[in-house]
N, C-alpha and C positions, 0 to 999 in steps of 0.2 A: 407780148401782151400778158402772158402768164406770169412772167417775172415781175412786171409792173403791178399786177393785182396782188401778188404775194407780198410785195413790199408795202403796198397800201394797207393790206390786212395786218401786216406786222406792225406798221406804224400806228394804226387805230388800236390794236391790242395793247401796244406800249402806252398809248395815251390813257386807255382804260385802267391799265395797271397803275400809272402814276396817280390818276384820280382816286383810285381805291386806297393807295398808300397815304394820300393827303387826308382822306376821310378818317383813316385809322389814327393818324397823328392828331387830328382835331378831336376825335373821340377820346383819346388818351388824355389830351389836355383838359377836356371837360371833366373827365373822371378825376383827374388830379386836383382840379379846382373845387370840386364839390365838398370834400371834407373840410377844406379851409373855409368855405362859405358857411358850412354847418357850424363850425366853431365860432365864427364871427357873429352868427345869428342865433346864438344859443337861447335867447329869450323870445324867439319869434312865436307867433300864434300857431294854432293847429292847422290853419289854412296853409301855412308854409310847409308843414309836413305833408299835407295832401299834395301840394304842388311837387314836392320832392318825389313822392311816390309815383306821380304821373310821369315825371322826368325819367325815373328809373324804368318805368314801364316802356316809355318810348325808346330808351337805350336798349332794352332787351329786344324790343321789336326790330330795332336797327341791326343788332347783332344777328338776330335770326335771319333777317333779310340779307345781310352781308354773307352769312354762311351759305344761304341758298344760292346767292349770286356766284360765290366761289365754286360751289358744286356744279352750277350750270355753266361755268366759264370753260371755254374750249381749252384743250391741252396743248395748243400750238405754242403759247408763250413759254410753257415749261420746256417744251422741246427746243425752242430757240435758245433758252438760257443754257441747256445742256450742250447744244451744238457750239455755242460761243465759248463755254468753258473747255470743251474738248478741243476746239481749234486753238485756244490760248495755250493749253497744255502741249498740243502738238508743236506750236511755234517755239515754246520754251525747250522742248526736247530737241528740236532741230537746231536751235542756237547752241545748246549744250553739246550736241554731237559734233557740229562743225567746229566749235571752239576747241573741244578736246582733240579733234583730228588735227587742227592747226597747231596746237601746243605740242603734240607728239611729233608732228612732222618737222616743226622747228628744231626740236631736240635732236631728232635723228639726223637731219641735214647738217646741223652744227657739228655733231660728233663725226659725221662722214667728212665734212670739210676739214676739221682739225686733224683727222687721221691722214687724209691726203696731203695736207700742208706739212705735217711732220715727216711723212715719208719723202716728200719732195725736198724739204729743207736739209735733211740729214742723209738722203739716199739710203733710207733705212732698210729697204727690202733687198738691196744688192750688196750690203756690207757683210763682213764676217761677224761672228758672234762677239769677239773682243771689240771691234770697231763700233758695233751697236751699243754695247754697254758703256763705252766711253762717251757716247752722246748724252748720257744722263749727267748733266752738268751741275756745278755747285755742290758737289759732294752728295747729291741725292741718290746716286747709284748704290750707296751703302744699304738702303732699304731693299733694293732688288736682290742683293746678296742673300738676305735672309729668306726671301721667297725661293731662290734657287736651293738654298740649304734645306728647306722644308720638302722640296720635291725630290731631292737626292737622298733624304733620310729613309731608312727601311720602312717606317710607318709614320703616320701623322703624330701619334702619341709619342714616339721616340724623338721625332724632330722637335716637338713642343717642349719636351723635357730638356733636351740639349740647349734650347734657347733660354730656358729659365735658369740654367746653370752653365752659362757660356764663359769658358776660360780660354777660348781661342780667338777672341777678337781684340781686347785690350790687354797688352802684355802685363803680366803680373797681377791681374785682377780677374775675379770671377763675378760676372754681372748677370742680372736678370734682364736680358735684352728685350723681352716683351714689355716689361715695365719701363725700362730706361728709354727705349726708342719708340714706344707706342706701335708695336708691330701687329696689332690685330688685323689691319687690312691685308697684310701679307699672309697671316694665318688663315683667314677666311678665304682669300683668293686661291691659295694653294690647296685648301681642303676641297673647294668647288672643282678645281682642276683635276684633282685625284678622283673624286666621286663621280663626276660626269664622264670620265674617260676621254677627256679632251686631248690627251696626249697622242691619240691616234689621228687627230684632225688638224691640230694647230700647235705651233711651237710655243714653249712656255713664255717667251718674251712677248710674243704677239697677244697671248691671252692676258698677260699682265697689263700691257699697254692698252688693249681693248677694254679692260675693266675700268681703267681710269677715264678713257674717252666716253665710255658709257655713263659714268657718273657725271661727266660734264654735260651730257644730254639731259640728265635729270636736273642738273643745276639750271640750265636754260629753261627747261619746262616749268620748273618751280617759279622762276621769275615771271614767266609768261602768265601762269595761273594767278600769281599775286597781283599783277597789274590788272588782270581780267576781273578778279573779285572786287577790286576797289573801284574800277571805272564802270563795270557792267557791260563792257564790250571787249571781245577778243582782239579787236584792232589794236588796242593798247598793248596786248601781248606781242603782236607782230612788230610793233614799233620798238618795244623793249629789246627784243632779240636783235633787231637791226642795229640799234645803237650799241648793244653789247658786242656784236661781231666787229663793228667798225672800230671800236675803242679797245680791241683785244689786247694791245700791249699794256693797258692800264686796268684790265679787268681780270686777267688770269696769267699764271706762269706755267701753264700746262704745256706750252709748245716747246720749252727747252729744258724743263726740270720735272719730268713726269712723276717720279716717285715721291715728291715732297708731300709732307703731311697735309699741307694746305689743300692740295688738289684732291685728296681723299675726304677731307673734312668739310670744306665749304659747300659742296652740294647738299649735305645733310643739314647744314645751317640754313641754306636757302629753303629747303623743304620745311624746316622748323618755323621760319619766318612766315612762309605762306600759310601754314596751319594756324599760327598765332593770329595772322590777319583775319582768317575766316572765323576763328573762335571769338575774337573781339567784336565782330560785326553783330549788329542788332537784328538784321533781317535774315536770320537763318533758322531752320527748324531744329528741334531738339536732336534729331538723328544726325543731322549734319554737324551740329555742335559737338556731339559725342565723337564723331569720326575725326573732327579737327583736333579734339583734345587727345585722343589716342595717338594720332600722328605726331602731335606736339611732344608728347611724353617719350615716344620711341626715338624720334630724331634727336631730341635733347640728350638722351642717354648715349646714342651712337656718336654724336658730336663730341661729347666729353671723353669717349673711349678712344677715339682715333687721333686726337690732337692734344698735345700737352699744354697748348696755350688756349684751349677752348673755354676754360672757366673765366678767363679775362674778357673774352668776347661776350659771354653770357652775363658777366657783371655789368657791362655797358647796357645790355638789353634790360637787365634788372633795374637799372637806374631809370630807363624809360618807363617801365611799368610802375615804378615807385612814384614817378610824377603823375602818371595817369590816376593812380589810386589816391594820392594826396589831394589832388584837385577834384576828386569825386567825378572823374570822367568815364569810369568804367564800373559796372556793378561789383560790389564787394565779393559776391559769390565767385565771379570769374577770376578775380585777383587771387582769392584763396585757392582756387583750383590750380592756377598757374604755379603758385608757391608749392603746392603738393607735387606737381610734376617736376619742378626743380629739385626739391628735396629727395624725391624718389630716384631721379636720375643720378644725383650726386652720390647717394648711398650705394646704388648698384655699380656705378663707375669706381667707387672706392673699393668695393669688393673685387671687381674684375681686374683692377690695377694693383692687386696685391697689397691692399691697405696703404695706398700712396698718401703720405702725410701732407703733400702739397694741396690736396683737395680739402683737407680739414682746415687748413689755414688760408684757403682761397678767399679772395674778396667777395665772391658770389655767396658763399655760405655765411660770411659775416654780415653781408647786406640782408640776407633772408632772416637771420636771427634778429638783427637789429630792427627790421621793419615789423616783425611779429611782436616783439616785446614792446615797441613803441605804440603799436596799435592797441595792445592790451592795456597800457597805462593811459591811453588817450581815446577812450571809447566815444567821447562826445566831441571829437575834433571837428566834425563836419556840421556843427550846429552853431547858431549864433549870428550876430550881425557881421558886416564885412570886416571891420577892424579887428574884432575878436577872432574871426576865422584866420585872418592873415597872421596874427600873433601866434595862434595855435599851430599854424602851418610851420612857422619858423621853429617853434619849439619841437614840432614833430621831426623835422629834418635834423635838428640838433640831437634828439634822442636816438634817432636811427643810426647816425654816423658815430656818435659816442659809444653806443652799445656795441655796434659792429667792430669798432677799433679795439674796444676792451676785450671782446670775445676773441678776436684774432691774436691779441697780445697774450692772452692766457693760453691759447692753444699752442702758440710758438714756445712758450715757456715749458709747457708740459710735454710737447712733442717737438723737439728742435728741428727746424727746417733750415737747411744749410744756405739756400739761396735767398732767404727773406731779406737779410740785411744787405745783400749785394744788390738786389733790385731797388731798394730804397736809395742806396748810394748812387746807382746808375741814374735814377730819376733826378736826384739833386744836381748832378753834373749836367744832365741834359737840359734842365731848365735854368741853368746858370746860378744855382744857389750855392754851389761849391766847386772847387777845383781839385784835381787829383793827378798824380803821376802814375797811378795804377795802370798797368798794361791792359788788363782784362777790360776795365771800364772804358778806357780810351779806344781799345780795339773794337768793342761793340758799337761805340758811338760812331766809328768810322765805317761801319757796315752800311751799305746803301739803304737797307730797310729801315734803319733807325735815324737816317738823316732827313733834314727838311726837304720836301719835294721842290723841284725847280719850277720855273715858270713854264717850261715846255709842257708840263702836265695840263695846265689850264689852257694853254694855247691849243693843244690837241682837242680838248673837250669843246672849246669854242668853235674850232673849225668844223667839228662834226655836228654843230648846232645844238648839242645837248646842254651845254652850260648856260646859254642865255635863257632857254625855255625852263631850265631847272630853277634858275633864280626867280623867274616869274611865278612859277607854280609854288615854289617854297614861300615866296612873299605872301601870296594870296592865302595859302593854307595856314601860314603862321599867324597872320593878322586875324583870320577867322577863328583860329584856335585860342588866341588871346581874348577875343570877344567871348568865346564860350567859357573860358576860365573865369572871366569877370562875372558872367551871369551866374556861374555855379557858386562863386564866393559871395555873391549878393543874395543867394538863397533861391534863385530861380531853378526849377527842375529842368533836367535835361530831356529833350524830346527824343523819343525812341522811334516814332513813326514819321520820319522826315519825308517831306515831299520836295519835288524839284522846285516848286514855286517858293519854298521857304528860303532858298539861297543861303544855306548854312552848312557849308562843307566841313567847317571846323567842329561840328557836333557829331561827326562820325568817329567812334572810338578808334577804328582801324587807321583812319587818316591821321588822327592826333598821334597815335603811336609812331607812325612812319615819319611824322614831322620831328618828333623827339629823336627818333632813330637816326635820321639823316643829319641832324644837327650835331649830335654827340660823336658819331663816327666821322663826320666831316671835320669837326674840330681836331680829332686825333690825326686825320689824314693831313692836316696842315702842319702837324708836328713830326709825324713819322711817315716816310715815303711808302713803307710796306703796308700801311693801313689803307692805301688806295685800292688794294685788291678786295677789301671789304666794303669800301664806301662807293666806288665807281659803279659796280653792278646795280646797287640800289638807287643811285642817281639816275641811271637809265630807266629803271622800273618806275620810280616816283615821277619822273618827268613825263614818261609815256602815259601814265595814269592821269596826270593833270590835264594834259592837252586833249585827252579823249573823254574827259568827264564833263557832262553837261552841268553837274553841280558846281564845278569850279567857275565856269563862265556865268552861271546864274548868280553865284555869289558876287562876282564883279559887277554884274548889271544891277544887282540889288543895292550895292553901294553907290553906283552912279545914278540910281533912280531913273533908269531908262524908261521913257514913255512913248517915244515916237514909233518904236517897233516893239512888238510883243517880246518880252525878254525870254520867255520859255522857248518860243520858236527860234529866236536868234541863237540861244545857247545850244539848242539841238543842231542847228546848222553849223555853228563854229566847231562843236565837238566832232563833227564829221569832216568838215572842210579843212581845218588846220592839220590834223594828222595825215589827211590825204596829200596835202601839199608837201608836208615834211617828208612823208614816205616817198613821194615821187622825186623830190630833189635828192634824197639820199640814194635812191636807186639809180638815178641818172649819174651821180658823181662818184659813188663808191662801189657800185656793183662791178664796173670794169676793173677797179683796183683789186677787189677781193678775188675775182676770177684770175687776174693776172698773177696773183701770188701763187696760184697752183701751177702756172706755166713757167714761172721764173726758175732758171737753173741755178741752184745754190750749192756750194761746195763746202762741206764741213769735213775736214780731214786733218788729223793730228798725228803725223807719222812719228814724231819724237816720242809721244806718249805710247803709241802702239809698240815702238821699238823697246821702250823701257819695260812695258808689261811682258813682252815676249821674252826679254832677258830674265826677268824675275821668274817666270814660269819654267824656263828651261835651265837656268844656271843656279838660282838661289835655292838653298835647302828648304824643305817643306816647313820646318819648324822655325824658320828665320823670322825675326821681328824687325819691322821697318819704321824709321822715324822720318818725319817730313811735315809739310803743311797739311792741315786737316782735309782740305778739298782733295789733294792728291792722294792722301792715305785712304780716303773713301773709295777712290777708283782702284787703288792697289788692292784693297780688301775685296772689292767686288770681283775683279778680274782674276786675281791669283789666289784668294783665300788666305793669304798670309796674315799673321798677327801684326798689329800696329800699335804705336804708342799713344795715339789719340784719335778722336773721331770728330767729324764735322757736325757736332751737336752743341749749339750755343745756349741751351737752357740748363746745362749741367755744369755747376761751378767747379766740380772736381776735374772734369774733362777739360775745362777751360784752363785750369792751372797746369795741367799736363801739356796743353797746347803752348802755353807761355814758355815752359821749359824747352820744348822741342824747337820753338822759334829762336832760341838763343844762338843757333848756328849762324844767324844773320846779325848778331850783335858784336860789339868790340870786347870780346873776352878771350881768355887764353885757351890754348888747346887742352890744357889739363882740366879747366873748368867744364868745358863742353864734354870732355870724355867722362867726367864724373856724372854729369847730368844724364848722358845717354846710357851709361852702364847702370845707373840707378833705375832707369826705365826698362832695363834688360833688352836694349836695342842692339841688333847685330849689324844693321846697315842704316845709314843716314843718307837721305836724298836731298841734295841742294839744288834749288831751282834758280835758273838765271833770271827769270822774270821777277823774282823777289829780291835777289841779291843786287841786281842792277836796275831796280825799279826807278822809272822816271815818271814823275807825276807832278801836276801843277799844285796839288794839295799835298805839300811835303809833310805836313803834320800828321798825315794818315798813312804814310808808308810804314811798313813793318819795322824796318831798321830805325826809323825815327821814333816810333813808339817804344822800341826796346831801349834806345839811348836815353829817352826821358825816364823810363822806369828804372834803368840801371844807374842813373845819375851821371851819364856820360855826355852831358850837354852844358853849354854856357850860353846865357841870354845876354846879348850886348846890343843896345840900341835897336831893339826889335828883331835882330837877327839871331839865329840859332847856330851855334858852333859846337861840333862834337870834339871831344877829347878823351883819350884813354891811352894808357901805356901799351896797350895791345891794339893791333890792327883788326879790321873787320874779319871775322873768322871765315866767312864764305869766300873772301878774296885771298886771304893768306894761305888757306889750305891748298889752293890751286898751284902755289909756288913749288910744292913738293920739297920743302926743306924742313929740317928739324926745328922745333919739336913736333910739328904736325905729322910728319911721317912716322914718328914713334908710336902715335896713337891710332892713326887712320891709314888705310890703304885704298887707293882708288881702284875700283873693279869695273866700272862702266861709265861711259860719258857719251853725250851727243850735244847738239846745239842747245838743248833746253835743260838737260839734267846731268848732274854729276853724282854718282853713287859711290860712297866710301864705306868700306868695311870697318867696323869698330873692332880693333885688335883685341883679342882675348888675352894675349901675352904682349906686354909692352917691350918693344925692342928699341933701345936707346942708340940713336945714331947722331954723330956730331960732324 
């Protein structure tokens, strides 16, 4: 009974409060109309003035009575409002706490899962040190060598100095390894390992691997937060992580090539995207906006610092922001702040990378300069009727790209950048605008990362149910975005205080950004298979946000003009029911598979490579220089520390040319030619791999020996067939015959099933 009375009292007090508010509104309306009436009746008699004085007296009496009523009103209504605000704040804090707890838990569980999977796949914990290092595939182990070097140096300063003047890696060259290989992750990790005294608790290789897996936890957590911010529910984050784990072969390379720069850099890019998403949102406080901006600035700088290709990724992001600004979909203030963050990060990265000229000629800096100058010359671009604004928009794009290209051209003329012309030539051949016999260009085009993805990628995404829902979410968001763009070009203002009933998901700046983001990165993923590691994680995030967002379902119902069922209620139901059904089906189908991966016994053992490395460490001189394929040389450098003729680094044109020279051992050239090439590189030993010399592949045009024959002119095209011809046999075959003149220049010192090692004779002995 007491509760019932309280509720009745509260309801009666609420009704009184509503009546008082209505009286106030009527009073304000009366007061607003009185001056208008006075102006209209300016020639009225004195009686009208008396009536007006009477009305003013009545109003004053009503105000006094209202103040007396307010003073006599009980304080229960004030207490109720305070209690409701306190309960609302408590609910928000509870949602924030459990959401953050879920995000951190997902990141930690994913890192733990990847660590267990990696240990199970390679039997990492029971291997010897050499066998563990060999598991770093694809030449990625080279980066771990520098981490070991920093730990074995007498001091951190001494090790850093030796890396800046490194003459023990590439034969005949002194390089700045920190700049050339972007070694800041290894520098920072080794510094932390030294300072924290971790050498007493954990082995160096476990500390290094653990740091990479820890970054993957941050990666997943940032994706979680990004979908949570956009959808308003952390259920979207759970669904994002589930899809990310299920599609692991297409979202990350961390399980087989841990030290790659991608695995160090992409977690920071994910944090940068999450911070940018929050910064673009309209419904955030000034403190939250400042926090997002600082995070955006810091992660942009770190991303530029640890990966040599990061400025290309940020260029694509810059294009998305250019579209947002050009269509007036984001406040000009925020766009200017983002430009400042970009420029500040570029300047700091330029200093920390020892005045790297590639950053000055980067497309990102050219885009920023072009957009700033175009905005200066077009200050009234966002004004006028529809047709005029569209024409101004085309002119704006023309000015941006023309100014940017001109700036880049001038920079390259003033500061020569060696790889600029090479990249342009590579893109021409990739898009079929030109043909070439150049080995380096064709070699890169044959790399898996630069080839067009196969249908199996889309088949896997479809089987995991992410691709169908992604297309649905993208279609709705894209159409709503196009509607918003049309409204902005027509002169309608953009709503900042959107409600669920509005059904305009395309008017949220963060959603529009991700629409452009996924379209541009998706287009590149259709051209380059390696881009899927940038695109697929955000497909998972974007799809999870869409199916969990009531705004998306409300937008669809707004278009359908649904009247039979209240659209708001139905959108709330679907935004909860659909992800629940998806999550249950994924858990039922894929959870046993994911857990089975931890119990599967996998065997990775390469006894031939272990035997080769053991021979090098025990028999070869310490100062010996080895020639071979870049991937193998990365392993040789890691495990033995010997100098090599080339490195597995495909962003350096000079190292690629040395790689081409080293690969000549698989071409049809004379022993004398190969001897001259190897001695010019100061090589003491050359390693010939059976897997390359006798390579059998369906794609014959991408075999190393085929690429060399084309580059050397040792091929004939006849009726679509390729025939090789040369007066010399293939070197890697002929040298195994052990007859002159090959024995005059080379002496075999080691061999097994996979490798043949020949010493390059310092003194030529002519035998007939």
